[in-house]
DRENLO-58417 format. One record per residue (C-alpha): residue number from 1; x, y, z. Coordinates in steps of 0.02 Angstrom, whole numbers, plus 50000, padded with zeros to 5 digits. Each point is the difference from the previous one (the first is absolute). Layout:
<atoms>
+-----+-------+-------+-------+
|   n |     x |     y |     z |
+-----+-------+-------+-------+
| NUM |     X |     Y |     Z |
...
+-----+-------+-------+-------+
</atoms>
This chain:
<atoms>
+-----+-------+-------+-------+
|   n |     x |     y |     z |
+-----+-------+-------+-------+
|   1 | 49758 | 51576 | 51085 |
|   2 | 50097 | 49898 | 49872 |
|   3 | 49923 | 49848 | 49921 |
|   4 | 50100 | 49842 | 49972 |
|   5 | 49888 | 49951 | 49854 |
|   6 | 50078 | 50004 | 49828 |
|   7 | 49937 | 50137 | 49885 |
|   8 | 49858 | 49958 | 49883 |
|   9 | 50026 | 50022 | 49815 |
|  10 | 49862 | 50013 | 49873 |
|  11 | 50025 | 49901 | 49839 |
|  12 | 50058 | 50106 | 49855 |
|  13 | 49951 | 49951 | 49823 |
|  14 | 50150 | 49950 | 49895 |
|  15 | 49971 | 50143 | 49876 |
|  16 | 50001 | 50129 | 50142 |
|  17 | 50174 | 49957 | 50063 |
|  18 | 50119 | 50147 | 49977 |
|  19 | 50135 | 49970 | 49870 |
|  20 | 50151 | 50112 | 50019 |
|  21 | 50085 | 49936 | 49844 |
|  22 | 49898 | 49945 | 49852 |
|  23 | 50149 | 49904 | 49932 |
|  24 | 50043 | 49912 | 50165 |
|  25 | 50044 | 49816 | 49977 |
|  26 | 49867 | 49876 | 50052 |
|  27 | 50030 | 49828 | 50075 |
|  28 | 49867 | 49867 | 50009 |
|  29 | 50007 | 49848 | 50111 |
|  30 | 49867 | 49870 | 49966 |
|  31 | 49956 | 49829 | 50065 |
|  32 | 49962 | 49887 | 49852 |
|  33 | 49911 | 49833 | 50007 |
|  34 | 50120 | 49874 | 49923 |
|  35 | 49894 | 49844 | 50018 |
|  36 | 49855 | 49920 | 50089 |
|  37 | 49929 | 49832 | 50043 |
|  38 | 49867 | 49921 | 50107 |
|  39 | 49967 | 49840 | 50095 |
|  40 | 49847 | 49925 | 50084 |
|  41 | 50025 | 49906 | 50163 |
|  42 | 49859 | 49876 | 50031 |
|  43 | 49982 | 49938 | 50177 |
|  44 | 49896 | 49840 | 49993 |
|  45 | 49948 | 49926 | 50166 |
|  46 | 50007 | 50169 | 50087 |
|  47 | 49928 | 49933 | 50165 |
|  48 | 50128 | 49861 | 50018 |
|  49 | 50145 | 50108 | 49943 |
|  50 | 49948 | 50138 | 50121 |
|  51 | 50012 | 49873 | 50142 |
|  52 | 50167 | 49932 | 49939 |
|  53 | 50084 | 50165 | 49956 |
|  54 | 49899 | 50127 | 50098 |
|  55 | 50112 | 50026 | 50150 |
|  56 | 50180 | 50041 | 50044 |
|  57 | 50025 | 50100 | 49840 |
|  58 | 49964 | 49852 | 49887 |
|  59 | 49965 | 50044 | 49820 |
|  60 | 49968 | 49927 | 49829 |
|  61 | 50099 | 50052 | 49848 |
|  62 | 49965 | 49993 | 49816 |
|  63 | 50109 | 49922 | 49869 |
|  64 | 50131 | 50118 | 49927 |
|  65 | 49935 | 50109 | 49859 |
|  66 | 50094 | 50118 | 49887 |
|  67 | 49964 | 50184 | 49970 |
|  68 | 50117 | 50120 | 49909 |
|  69 | 50143 | 49875 | 50008 |
|  70 | 49989 | 49975 | 50189 |
|  71 | 49937 | 49855 | 50104 |
|  72 | 49860 | 50031 | 50126 |
|  73 | 49891 | 49905 | 50123 |
|  74 | 49838 | 50041 | 50089 |
|  75 | 50001 | 49963 | 50187 |
|  76 | 49832 | 49977 | 50085 |
|  77 | 49980 | 49999 | 50189 |
|  78 | 49828 | 49928 | 50040 |
|  79 | 50002 | 50069 | 50178 |
|  80 | 50097 | 50161 | 49974 |
|  81 | 50186 | 50029 | 49978 |
|  82 | 50024 | 50079 | 50172 |
|  83 | 49914 | 49973 | 50168 |
|  84 | 49906 | 50166 | 49980 |
|  85 | 49931 | 49937 | 49832 |
|  86 | 49923 | 49840 | 50071 |
|  87 | 49824 | 49986 | 49934 |
|  88 | 50052 | 50061 | 49827 |
|  89 | 50069 | 49921 | 49844 |
|  90 | 50167 | 50082 | 49955 |
|  91 | 50073 | 49995 | 49825 |
|  92 | 50175 | 50052 | 49947 |
|  93 | 50102 | 50004 | 49841 |
|  94 | 50178 | 49935 | 50022 |
|  95 | 50142 | 50017 | 49876 |
|  96 | 50081 | 49829 | 49976 |
|  97 | 50146 | 50032 | 49880 |
|  98 | 50166 | 49911 | 50021 |
|  99 | 50111 | 50155 | 50005 |
| 100 | 50185 | 49973 | 50027 |
| 101 | 50011 | 50146 | 50123 |
| 102 | 49831 | 50039 | 50080 |
| 103 | 50069 | 50153 | 50090 |
| 104 | 50059 | 50094 | 49846 |
| 105 | 49897 | 50153 | 49952 |
| 106 | 49994 | 49946 | 49817 |
| 107 | 49903 | 49845 | 50052 |
| 108 | 49856 | 50100 | 50073 |
| 109 | 49843 | 49989 | 49895 |
| 110 | 49862 | 50131 | 50015 |
| 111 | 49826 | 49931 | 49973 |
| 112 | 49818 | 50044 | 50023 |
| 113 | 49881 | 49862 | 50052 |
| 114 | 49815 | 49970 | 50010 |
| 115 | 49905 | 49861 | 50090 |
| 116 | 49817 | 49963 | 49962 |
| 117 | 49879 | 49864 | 50046 |
| 118 | 49939 | 49900 | 49851 |
| 119 | 49821 | 49941 | 49975 |
| 120 | 49983 | 49815 | 49967 |
| 121 | 49946 | 50044 | 49823 |
| 122 | 50174 | 50074 | 49977 |
| 123 | 49951 | 50184 | 50008 |
| 124 | 50084 | 50123 | 50119 |
| 125 | 49912 | 50079 | 50146 |
| 126 | 49969 | 50187 | 49979 |
| 127 | 49964 | 50025 | 50185 |
| 128 | 50137 | 50119 | 50061 |
| 129 | 50030 | 49911 | 50166 |
| 130 | 50048 | 49844 | 49905 |
| 131 | 50119 | 50079 | 49877 |
| 132 | 50161 | 50071 | 50072 |
| 133 | 50138 | 50092 | 49908 |
| 134 | 50178 | 50040 | 50049 |
| 135 | 50108 | 50139 | 49929 |
| 136 | 50172 | 49976 | 49923 |
| 137 | 50087 | 49910 | 50142 |
| 138 | 50182 | 49944 | 50006 |
| 139 | 50013 | 49811 | 49993 |
| 140 | 50166 | 49921 | 50046 |
| 141 | 50016 | 49812 | 49981 |
| 142 | 49886 | 49920 | 50128 |
| 143 | 49920 | 50167 | 50042 |
| 144 | 49810 | 50006 | 50005 |
| 145 | 49866 | 50135 | 50000 |
| 146 | 49814 | 49979 | 50014 |
| 147 | 49838 | 50013 | 50096 |
| 148 | 50005 | 49940 | 50181 |
| 149 | 49810 | 50023 | 50014 |
| 150 | 49941 | 49953 | 49827 |
| 151 | 49831 | 49933 | 50059 |
| 152 | 49935 | 49949 | 50170 |
| 153 | 49963 | 49815 | 50022 |
| 154 | 49823 | 50046 | 50053 |
| 155 | 49969 | 50103 | 49842 |
| 156 | 50073 | 49859 | 49896 |
| 157 | 49890 | 49870 | 50084 |
| 158 | 49843 | 50106 | 49969 |
| 159 | 50048 | 50040 | 49821 |
| 160 | 49972 | 49903 | 49840 |
| 161 | 50188 | 49994 | 49969 |
| 162 | 50027 | 49845 | 50106 |
| 163 | 49895 | 49885 | 49892 |
| 164 | 50032 | 49814 | 50019 |
| 165 | 50131 | 50035 | 50134 |
| 166 | 50109 | 50081 | 49867 |
| 167 | 50076 | 50174 | 49997 |
| 168 | 50083 | 50080 | 49848 |
| 169 | 50111 | 50156 | 50005 |
| 170 | 50073 | 50083 | 49846 |
| 171 | 50166 | 50090 | 50015 |
| 172 | 50052 | 50122 | 49864 |
| 173 | 50178 | 50067 | 50002 |
| 174 | 50070 | 50142 | 49894 |
| 175 | 50187 | 50031 | 50003 |
| 176 | 50049 | 50183 | 49983 |
| 177 | 50167 | 50078 | 49960 |
| 178 | 50060 | 50178 | 50029 |
+-----+-------+-------+-------+
</atoms>
């Protein structure tokens, strides 16, 4: 009987790879971080804003901030970005540059992002469920990537991160180039 499963391959240490030609040319392709920046979005009056912007895809957005020569915004959906995310706070990073031609490949920016809740003393939360990272994603103008289920509203309500009806989320963005 034939199996439709792909074959399994065991990892081979780099030094054990067979080299047929010791003088074979080598090419290296690397992704290099070319710049980074961060921004903290403070949501003051969380309860009222959740009522005002918590349905029909309503969201809050940060002021524009710059990182690696590009403009960005943080978008925060207090009742989830999609119907299936209702009951969660969603956070997304959106590229907000004014490119002349948003469809051109040369205008695509690759960036890694990280969202983390911030303690009211200004320190970051080390709890893994409240720190989300994204790999090098392709951002066209207006394109966003993020965490549709960053934290549940119930967990947020029970936590110490919603002190004084205020929520703070830090977004760190690192632009990478191949």
